[in-house]
N, C-alpha and C positions, 0 to 999 in steps of 0.2 A: 335691465332693458326698459325703454320708455314705452309708455302705454300706446296702443294703436290709435291712430286717428280715426274719425268716423268712416271715411272713405276706405280705410284698410280693413274694416271689420267684414265687408262683403266683397272686397275686390283684392287684387294682388298688385301691390305697388312696389317698384323698384326705383329708388331715389337716392342718388349718391354723387359725391364729388370724387369718387375713386373709380378705377377701372372696373368693367364688369368681371365678375368671378365666373368660373365654370358652372357653379351652382346657379348664378343668375341666368346664364345663357340657356341652361336646361329648362328654364321656366317658359321659354318662348315656344310657340307652336313649331318654329324651326328657326334656328340661328345658323347662318350659312358658314361655309368654309372661307376663311380669311376675311370675314366680315368684322366690322368694328363700330362701336358707338363710344365716342370719346366723352369723358366727364367733363363738367357735371351734366347730369341727365335726369329725366323724370319719365318713367315708363309705367303706364297704367294697364294692367291685365295683359302681360306679355304672352300669356297662353293663347290670346287671339291675335297675335302678331307674327307674321312671317318676315324674316329678314334674310334676303337672298344671299347667295354666294358673292363675295367680294364687294358687298355694300359698305360704304364708308360714310358714317354720319358724324359730323363735326360737333363741337361743344355746344352745350346749352339747349339740347332739343327737349321738347315736351311732346310725348307721343301717347295719346289717350284713346284706348278702345274701351269706351264705356260700357258697363254691364249693369251695376246696381248702385243707383244713386237715391234710393228710397229714403236714406237718412235725412235728405233735404226736406222731405215732406214734414218731418217732426218740428221743423223750424217755423212752418206756417202758423199763423195765428189761429187759435182754436175756432174762432167764429168763421174761418174760411177754410178750414181743413177739408170739409166735405166738398168743396168745389173742385178738389183734385183727388185722384186715385193713386195709391202707391204704385200700381202697376204702370202708370204713365212715367215713371221714373226708372223703369227697367229697360235695358237695351241689350243688343248682342253685336256690338261693333266688332268688325274684323278688318284688319289692315295687312296689306300684303305688298312687300317690296320685292320686285323682281331682281335679278341678278345685276351686278356691276353698275349700281347707282352711286352717284356721289351727291351728298347733301351738305350744304353749308350751315354755318352756325345759326342757332335760334330757330330752328324749324319748330312750328307749333301745329300739332294734328289733333282734330277733334272728330271722333268717329262714333256714331250710334248705329250704323248699318254696314257700310262697306266702302273702303278707300283702296283702290288698286293702283299701284305704281308699276309700270311694266319695266322691262329690262332697259339698261343704258340711259336712264333718266338723270339729269343733273339739275340740282337746285342750287340757286345762289342763297345768300344769307337772308334771314328774317322773312322767310315764306310761311304763309298760313294756308292749310288745307283742312276744310271742314265739310262734312256731309250733313250737317244739322245747324241749328241756331237756337238761340234762347227763344222761348215763347213769351209773350207779353200780353196775352188776351185779358188777364184779370186785372182790373183797375186799381185794386187796393193791396195786392200782394207784391212784394219786391220781386223784380224780374229774376234775380239770382235764385229765388225760392220756387219759382215756376218751372215745370218740366221742360226739357229741351224738346224741340219739334223733332219727330221721328225723321231719320236720315233719308237723303236721296243719294244713291251711289255716285261716287266720283271715281273716274278713271283718267289716268295720265298716260298717254300712248308712248310706246317704245321710242327711245331716242329723243325724247323732248327735252327742251331747256326752259326752266322756270326762272325768271329774272328776279333781281333783289327786290324784296318788299312786296312781291305779288301775293294776291289772295285768290285761291281756288275754292269756290263755294259749292254748296250742295247741288247736285244734279249736273255738274259740269263734266263732260266727257270729251277729252282731247284726243284727237287722231295722233298717229305717229309723226315723230320729227317736227313737232309743233314748237313754236317760240312764243313765250309770254313775256312781254316787255316789263321793265321795272315799274313797280307800284301799280300794276294793272290789277283789276278786279274781274275775275272770270266768272260769270254767273251761269245759272242753269242752262244747259244747251248742248247740242251736238256740234263739235268743231271738227272740221275735216282734217286729214293729214296734211302736214307741211303748212299749216296755217301760221300766220304771225298775228299775235293777238296783242293789242296794246291799248293803253289809255290814250284819249285824244291828245294831239300834239300840243305843246305849250303855246299859248296865245298871249298877245299883249292886251291887257284890259283896258289900259289908258296910259298916257304919258303925262308926267307931272309938269313937264316944260316942253315947249314946242322946239327949242333950239337944240342943234346937236352940240355935243361936247368935244 
């Protein structure tokens, strides 16, 4: 058996290119009837994750309910270690998928507090959902060694559709039956039900030639 990685010493990690086993499913807070997560996948702290009934998550997902990343503090240069506290790397992220959600390939979720996906939500491919962000307040410590900012809860309302390449950021709360357009970035805020949220329409910056072809 290979040695545990630093993140596995204080967290539960399921990472595989094979189907979830019954033992794997039992590690989740709840793993629903007729639910599936297709391999390959990477699930961090499944005990803090609810997968509702009939949820289908396609290949390549990374779903991270962060708990204990204090090992990162050990990488900080000794002269800067006292600028951070190990408790700043401790979280209690909880992720909840309601029932009958469909999730496209390569979903990436980053949770330090709370991400709630209500029932009947559909995700296209390559969607990012995060209730937190890297901090970068220290000028001399690499950003990857600084603790994440504590999360602001994310909610995606019942029946919504999240377009390909979209990013749902900390503090975003989407009402039911909302549509998020392709490659859109949804920032912190309250979005009403039935909203259509999209990046600005494409514009012509300039023409290289004046004549039509």
